[in-house]
C-alpha positions as CSV (number, residue, x, y, z in Angstrom):
1,M,111.3,88.2,95.8
2,Q,111.7,91.9,94.9
3,V,113.6,94.3,97.1
4,I,112.8,98.0,96.5
5,R,114.7,100.8,98.2
6,F,113.8,104.5,98.1
7,E,117.2,105.3,96.6
8,D,116.7,103.0,93.6
9,S,116.2,104.3,90.1
10,N,112.6,103.9,89.0
11,Y,111.6,103.7,92.7
12,D,108.1,105.2,92.1
13,K,107.5,103.1,89.0
14,K,108.3,99.9,90.9
15,L,106.1,100.9,93.8
16,K,103.2,101.7,91.5
17,K,103.5,98.3,89.8
18,A,103.7,96.4,93.1
19,F,101.1,98.2,95.2
20,S,98.5,99.9,92.9
21,R,95.9,97.3,91.9
22,K,92.3,96.5,91.5
23,Y,90.4,93.3,90.8
24,S,90.2,92.8,87.1
25,P,89.8,89.2,85.7
26,N,91.7,88.3,82.6
27,E,89.6,87.4,79.6
28,K,90.5,83.7,79.6
29,L,89.3,83.4,83.2
30,K,86.2,85.4,82.6
31,G,85.3,83.3,79.6
32,S,85.9,80.0,81.5
33,V,83.7,81.0,84.4
34,E,81.0,82.2,82.0
35,D,81.0,78.7,80.4
36,I,80.8,77.0,83.8
37,I,77.9,79.2,84.9
38,E,76.0,78.6,81.7
39,S,76.5,74.9,82.0
40,V,75.0,74.8,85.5
41,R,72.2,77.2,84.4
42,S,71.2,74.9,81.6
43,G,72.3,71.5,82.9
44,G,71.7,71.7,86.6
45,D,72.9,68.7,88.7
46,K,74.2,66.8,85.7
47,A,76.4,69.7,84.8
48,V,77.7,70.0,88.3
49,R,78.7,66.4,88.3
50,T,80.5,66.7,85.0
51,L,82.3,69.8,86.1
52,T,83.3,68.2,89.4
53,K,84.7,65.2,87.5
54,K,86.6,67.6,85.2
55,F,88.1,69.9,87.8
56,D,88.3,67.8,91.0
57,K,89.1,64.5,89.2
58,V,86.4,62.6,91.1
59,D,83.1,61.3,89.9
60,I,80.4,61.8,92.5
61,K,76.8,60.8,91.9
62,V,74.2,63.5,92.2
63,E,72.5,61.7,95.1
64,Q,75.8,61.7,96.9
65,F,76.4,65.5,96.6
66,E,75.0,66.1,100.1
67,L,76.7,64.5,103.1
68,S,74.5,62.0,104.8
69,R,73.8,62.0,108.6
70,K,75.9,59.0,108.9
71,E,78.9,60.7,107.3
72,I,78.5,63.7,109.5
73,S,78.2,61.6,112.6
74,S,81.3,59.6,111.7
75,S,83.3,62.8,111.4
76,S,82.8,63.5,115.1
77,R,84.3,60.1,116.0
78,A,87.2,60.7,113.6
79,T,88.0,64.1,115.2
80,T,90.3,64.1,118.3
81,N,89.4,65.8,121.5
82,E,92.3,68.2,121.1
83,V,90.9,69.3,117.7
84,K,87.4,69.5,119.1
85,Q,88.6,71.8,121.9
86,A,90.4,74.1,119.4
87,I,87.2,74.3,117.3
88,K,85.1,75.1,120.4
89,L,87.4,77.9,121.4
90,S,87.3,79.5,118.0
91,N,83.6,79.0,117.6
92,D,82.9,80.6,121.0
93,N,85.1,83.6,120.1
94,V,83.5,84.1,116.7
95,T,80.0,83.7,118.0
96,S,80.7,86.2,120.9
97,F,82.2,88.8,118.5
98,A,79.2,88.3,116.0
99,L,76.6,88.8,118.8
100,S,78.4,91.9,120.0
101,S,78.6,93.5,116.5
102,M,75.1,92.6,115.3
103,R,73.0,95.6,114.3
104,K,70.0,96.1,116.6
105,D,66.5,97.4,115.8
106,W,66.1,101.1,116.6
107,S,63.5,103.9,116.3
108,T,63.2,107.6,116.8
109,R,60.8,110.4,115.9
110,N,61.5,113.0,113.3
111,S,60.7,116.7,113.5
112,Q,57.1,116.1,112.4
113,G,56.6,113.4,115.0
114,V,56.7,110.4,112.6
115,L,58.1,107.3,114.2
116,V,61.0,106.1,112.0
117,G,63.4,103.3,112.5
118,E,64.9,100.1,111.2
119,V,64.5,96.4,111.9
120,F,67.2,93.8,111.1
121,Q,66.2,90.3,110.1
122,P,68.4,87.4,109.1
123,F,68.4,86.1,105.5
124,N,66.2,83.0,105.1
125,S,69.0,81.1,103.4
126,V,72.7,81.6,102.8
127,G,75.3,79.7,100.8
128,I,78.8,79.5,102.2
129,Y,81.8,78.4,100.2
130,V,84.6,76.8,102.2
131,P,87.9,76.2,100.2
132,G,89.4,72.8,100.3
133,G,91.9,71.2,98.0
134,S,95.4,71.0,99.3
135,A,94.4,72.7,102.6
136,P,90.9,72.1,103.9
137,L,90.2,75.4,105.7
138,V,88.5,74.3,108.9
139,S,88.9,77.8,110.3
140,T,86.9,79.3,107.4
141,S,83.8,77.3,108.4
142,L,84.0,78.9,111.8
143,M,84.6,82.4,110.4
144,T,81.6,82.2,108.2
145,V,79.0,79.6,109.3
146,A,79.2,80.4,113.0
147,I,78.4,84.1,112.2
148,A,75.3,83.0,110.2
149,K,74.2,80.8,113.1
150,A,74.7,83.6,115.6
151,V,72.5,85.9,113.5
152,N,69.8,83.1,113.4
153,V,69.9,82.3,109.7
154,P,67.6,79.3,109.4
155,N,69.1,77.6,106.3
156,I,72.9,77.6,106.1
157,V,74.1,75.7,103.0
158,V,77.8,74.9,102.6
159,C,79.7,73.8,99.6
160,T,83.3,72.6,99.8
161,P,85.5,70.7,97.3
162,P,85.8,66.9,97.6
163,G,89.2,65.3,98.1
164,P,90.6,62.8,95.6
165,N,88.6,60.0,97.2
166,G,85.4,62.0,97.0
167,M,85.4,62.6,100.8
168,I,85.7,65.7,102.9
169,C,88.2,66.1,105.7
170,P,86.4,64.8,108.9
171,E,87.7,67.7,111.0
172,L,86.2,70.2,108.5
173,V,82.8,68.3,108.5
174,Y,82.8,68.3,112.3
175,A,83.6,72.1,112.4
176,L,80.9,72.8,109.9
177,K,78.3,70.9,111.9
178,Q,79.4,72.5,115.2
179,S,79.3,76.0,113.7
180,G,75.7,75.6,112.4
181,A,75.7,74.2,108.8
182,T,72.2,72.8,108.0
183,S,73.4,71.0,104.8
184,I,76.9,70.2,103.5
185,F,77.6,69.5,99.8
186,R,80.9,68.0,98.4
187,V,80.9,70.4,95.5
188,G,83.6,73.0,94.8
189,G,84.8,75.7,92.4
190,A,82.8,78.1,90.3
191,Q,80.2,75.3,89.8
192,A,79.4,75.4,93.5
193,I,78.9,79.1,93.4
194,A,76.7,78.8,90.4
195,A,74.6,76.0,91.9
196,M,73.9,78.0,95.1
197,S,73.2,81.2,93.2
198,I,71.0,79.7,90.5
199,G,69.7,76.6,92.2
200,T,69.5,73.0,91.0
201,K,67.2,70.1,91.9
202,T,69.6,69.0,94.6
203,I,71.2,72.3,95.7
204,N,68.5,74.9,96.5
205,K,69.0,78.6,95.5
206,V,70.1,80.8,98.4
207,D,69.5,84.4,99.1
208,K,73.1,85.4,99.5
209,V,76.5,83.7,98.9
210,F,79.5,84.1,101.2
211,G,83.1,82.8,101.5
212,P,86.6,83.1,100.0
213,G,88.0,81.1,97.2
214,N,90.4,80.9,94.3
215,S,90.2,83.1,91.2
216,F,87.5,81.0,89.6
217,V,85.3,81.3,92.8
218,V,85.8,85.0,93.1
219,E,85.0,85.6,89.4
220,A,81.9,83.4,89.7
221,K,80.6,85.5,92.5
222,R,81.3,88.7,90.5
223,Q,79.4,87.4,87.5
224,L,76.5,86.0,89.5
225,F,75.8,89.2,91.4
226,G,72.2,89.9,90.5
227,D,71.2,86.3,90.4
228,V,72.1,86.4,94.1
229,S,73.5,88.8,96.6
230,V,77.2,88.3,97.5
231,D,79.2,89.3,100.5
232,L,82.5,90.5,99.0
233,L,85.2,89.2,96.7
234,P,87.8,87.6,98.9
235,G,90.5,85.9,96.9
236,P,94.1,84.8,97.5
237,S,95.7,85.6,100.9
238,E,97.6,88.8,101.6
239,V,99.7,90.4,104.3
240,F,101.4,93.8,104.5
241,V,103.8,94.3,107.4
242,L,104.8,97.9,108.3
243,A,107.6,98.2,110.7
244,D,110.2,100.6,112.1
245,S,113.5,99.5,113.6
246,S,111.8,98.0,116.6
247,G,110.6,95.0,114.6
248,K,112.0,91.5,115.1
249,A,113.1,90.0,111.8
250,S,112.3,86.3,112.6
251,W,108.8,87.2,113.7
252,I,108.1,89.4,110.7
253,A,109.3,86.7,108.3
254,S,107.1,84.1,110.0
255,D,104.0,86.2,109.4
256,L,104.9,86.7,105.7
257,L,105.5,83.0,105.2
258,A,102.3,82.1,107.1
259,Q,100.3,83.8,104.3
260,A,102.7,82.7,101.5
261,E,102.0,79.1,102.3
262,H,98.5,79.5,100.8
263,G,100.4,79.6,97.5
264,G,98.8,80.6,94.2
265,D,98.3,84.4,93.7
266,S,99.0,85.1,97.4
267,N,100.8,88.4,98.0
268,V,103.1,89.4,100.8
269,A,104.8,92.7,101.5
270,F,107.2,94.1,104.1
271,V,107.7,97.8,104.3
272,T,110.2,99.4,106.8
273,T,112.2,102.4,107.5
274,S,115.2,100.3,108.7
275,S,117.7,99.1,106.1
276,K,119.1,96.6,108.6
277,L,115.8,95.1,109.4
278,L,115.0,94.8,105.7
279,D,118.2,92.8,105.1
280,E,117.5,90.6,108.2
281,V,113.9,89.8,107.1
282,A,115.1,88.9,103.6
283,K,117.6,86.5,105.1
284,E,115.0,85.0,107.5
285,L,112.6,84.4,104.6
286,K,115.2,82.3,102.9
287,T,116.1,80.4,106.0
288,Q,112.7,79.7,107.4
289,S,111.1,78.9,104.1
290,K,113.4,75.8,103.8
291,Q,111.9,74.4,107.0
292,L,108.3,74.5,105.9
293,S,106.2,71.6,104.5
294,R,104.4,73.5,101.8
295,Q,107.6,74.1,99.8
296,F,105.9,74.4,96.4
297,Q,103.4,77.0,97.5
298,V,105.9,79.1,99.5
299,K,108.5,79.1,96.7
300,E,105.8,80.2,94.3
301,V,104.8,83.2,96.3
302,L,108.4,84.2,97.3
303,K,109.3,84.2,93.6
304,K,106.5,86.2,92.2
305,G,104.3,87.6,95.0
306,T,106.8,89.1,97.6
307,N,107.9,92.7,97.9
308,L,110.3,94.1,100.5
309,V,110.5,97.9,100.5
310,L,112.7,100.4,102.3
311,V,110.9,103.8,102.7
312,K,112.1,107.1,104.1
313,S,109.3,107.4,106.7
314,I,106.5,105.5,108.3
315,N,104.1,108.0,106.7
316,E,105.3,106.8,103.3
317,G,104.7,103.3,104.5
318,V,101.2,104.2,105.5
319,R,100.6,105.7,102.1
320,L,101.7,102.4,100.4
321,A,99.5,100.4,102.8
322,N,96.4,102.5,101.9
323,E,97.3,102.2,98.2
324,F,97.8,98.4,98.5
325,A,94.7,97.9,100.7
326,P,95.9,94.6,102.2
327,E,93.7,91.8,103.6
328,H,95.9,91.8,106.7
329,L,98.1,94.7,107.9
330,S,100.6,94.0,110.7
331,L,101.7,97.1,112.4
332,V,105.0,96.7,114.2
333,V,106.0,100.3,115.3
334,K,106.8,102.0,118.6
335,N,103.6,104.1,118.7
336,P,100.9,102.1,116.9
337,N,98.0,104.1,118.2
338,K,99.2,107.2,116.3
339,I,99.3,105.2,113.1
340,I,96.0,103.2,113.3
341,P,93.8,106.2,112.5
342,K,95.8,106.8,109.3
343,I,95.2,103.2,108.0
344,T,92.0,103.5,106.0
345,T,91.8,100.5,103.6
346,S,93.0,97.4,105.4
347,G,90.7,94.4,106.1
348,A,92.1,93.8,109.5
349,I,94.9,95.5,111.5
350,F,97.2,93.4,113.8
351,V,98.8,95.7,116.4
352,G,102.2,95.1,117.9
353,P,104.9,92.4,117.7
354,Y,102.9,89.7,119.5
355,S,99.8,90.0,117.2
356,A,100.6,87.1,114.9
357,V,98.2,87.1,111.9
358,A,97.5,83.4,112.4
359,I,95.7,84.2,115.7
360,G,93.2,86.2,113.6
361,D,93.1,83.5,111.0
362,F,92.1,80.8,113.5
363,L,90.9,82.1,116.8
364,A,90.5,85.7,117.8
365,G,86.9,86.3,116.9
366,P,86.6,88.7,113.9
367,S,86.1,86.9,110.7
368,H,89.2,86.1,108.6
369,T,87.1,86.5,105.4
370,L,88.4,89.8,104.3
371,P,88.7,91.9,101.1
372,T,91.7,91.2,98.9
373,G,93.1,92.4,95.6
374,G,92.7,96.1,96.6
375,A,89.0,95.7,97.3
376,G,89.5,97.0,100.9
377,K,89.2,100.5,99.4
378,S,85.5,99.8,99.0
379,F,84.6,96.7,101.1
380,S,85.0,95.8,104.7
381,G,85.5,92.2,106.0
382,L,82.7,89.8,106.7
383,T,80.5,91.0,109.6
384,A,77.3,89.8,111.3
385,D,75.2,92.5,109.7
386,M,76.0,91.1,106.2
387,F,73.8,88.2,107.2
388,Q,70.9,90.5,108.0
389,R,68.4,92.3,105.9
390,R,67.8,96.0,106.8
391,T,64.2,97.2,106.6
392,S,63.0,100.7,107.2
393,V,59.8,101.2,109.3
394,I,57.7,104.4,109.2
395,D,54.7,104.9,111.5
396,V,52.8,108.2,111.0
397,S,50.3,109.4,113.5
398,R,47.3,111.7,112.7
399,N,49.2,114.7,114.1
400,A,52.4,113.8,112.3
401,L,50.5,113.5,109.1
402,K,49.2,117.1,109.4
403,K,52.7,118.4,110.2
404,S,54.1,116.6,107.1
405,S,51.3,117.6,104.6
406,K,52.6,121.0,103.5
407,A,56.1,119.8,102.6
408,V,54.7,116.7,100.8
409,D,52.4,119.0,98.8
410,V,55.5,121.2,97.8
411,F,57.5,118.1,96.6
412,S,54.5,116.7,94.7
413,R,53.9,119.9,92.8
414,I,57.7,120.4,92.0
415,E,57.9,116.8,90.7
416,G,54.6,116.8,88.9
417,L,53.3,113.9,91.0
418,D,49.9,115.1,92.1
419,A,48.7,111.7,93.2
420,H,51.5,111.7,95.8
421,G,50.1,114.9,97.2
422,K,46.6,113.7,97.0
423,S,47.4,110.5,99.0
424,V,48.3,112.7,101.9
425,S,45.8,115.5,101.6
426,I,42.9,113.1,101.4
427,R,43.8,111.8,104.8
428,N,43.6,115.3,106.3
429,C,39.9,115.6,105.1
430,D,38.6,112.7,107.1
C-alpha cells in the first residue's frame, strides 16, 4: 500500500507513476498469446484441448467441450430458489436498461430532399467470454449475455473456463441459460478467444467477441482484432474513490477491498482532501482485510496495487481521476452534481455514500463490463448498441436527384472521377 501526500518530496513523480498509464502488453505475454493463437489457428479443436490441459489442468474431450442439454438442465435443479431470484432481479434490470438504451432506426431529409437515415440490426453471432477460475463470475453472464438477448442476437456463444473437475459452476450455467446463451463451452483463456474468433470444427466463428478476462484474454482480443470485431479491452478490476471530509472511512475501505478481492493486477485508489480520512481509511483497510476469505488475492493487491493520496483540492482529485481513467469511480463529496460533469474518462460513476460499487457489479442494470488500464480515455463500457450493426440508408427521389446533380458534378471534376458525375447526370436525361 502506497500513501502519497501533496507535501511529499517527488509528489508529482509518484503520482505520474501511479496514475498515468495505458494498456501495453509485455513482450513475454505478447509472445505467449501469439503462440496460443497460432496453435488454435493451425490445430483447431485438438490444440484447444491441449491448451486446456496445459493451463486449466484438466483433460476434456473435444466432444465434451459444449455443455449438453442434460448438464444445463441439472444446473437448474442444483441452483437454490434464493439464487434464482437474485439472478432474475439482475437479469430484469440489465434487460430493461439495455432496451432503454438501444439505438433506434431513424430517418430525415437533407437539404436536397434525399431521405437519409440509419437502421440498426443485431449481429448474427457473438462470442462472450465469462471468467471463471477461483471466482466464477455469475454476474458477468448477466451483464453481457442478457444484453445480447435483449438486442435479439440469434446466436450467443459463451466460453468459460472449466473447474478442476472439468465442470462449470451450476449457478453460472443456470444464469447463462436464463440470460440467453444458445451454446456454452467449457473452454477458457486465450484459447477460447482464439477459437471464437477464428473458428474450429466444434466452436463456430462469431462476428464479434465480448467480455472481460485476465491479461491473456485481453491480449488475445487485441491480437485477434481483424479476424473478428471486439467490444473493448476490459482487464483486471479497478476502483478510484474520490472523497472530501464527508466520507465514511469504513464504507470507503469496503469498496476498495471489494475490488481488491479480484486479486491479480487489480488496482484500487483512494484520493481525498482530508488527512484524517486518509489515515482512517488506511487503518480500516488493514482491519477489514483480515476478516475476508480471499486473503491471498486481497494481500496481493494491497501490497502492489493500492494507492492512497492526499490532495490539496477536489479539482486536483478530478484531474487524477481523469488521468487514471478508472473502471469504477466512487464519488463521495458534498456536492457531487457539480463534480460529475468534470469526470470525463471513467467507465461508471457511483454517486454518494450509499452507492456501493458492488450494486453496479451485480444488480443495478448498466453492464459491469467496463474499460480498464486507462482505456476509459478512448472506450465506453459495454452497451446495447455494441451488439448492433449500424447501416446507413439513402433514398433519392427524382426531384432530390436534380437538386443534388450540380454539386456531384463539381466534386467529380475536382477529384477527376468523371464516372461518378456521369452516374448522376445520366439519370437526369431519362
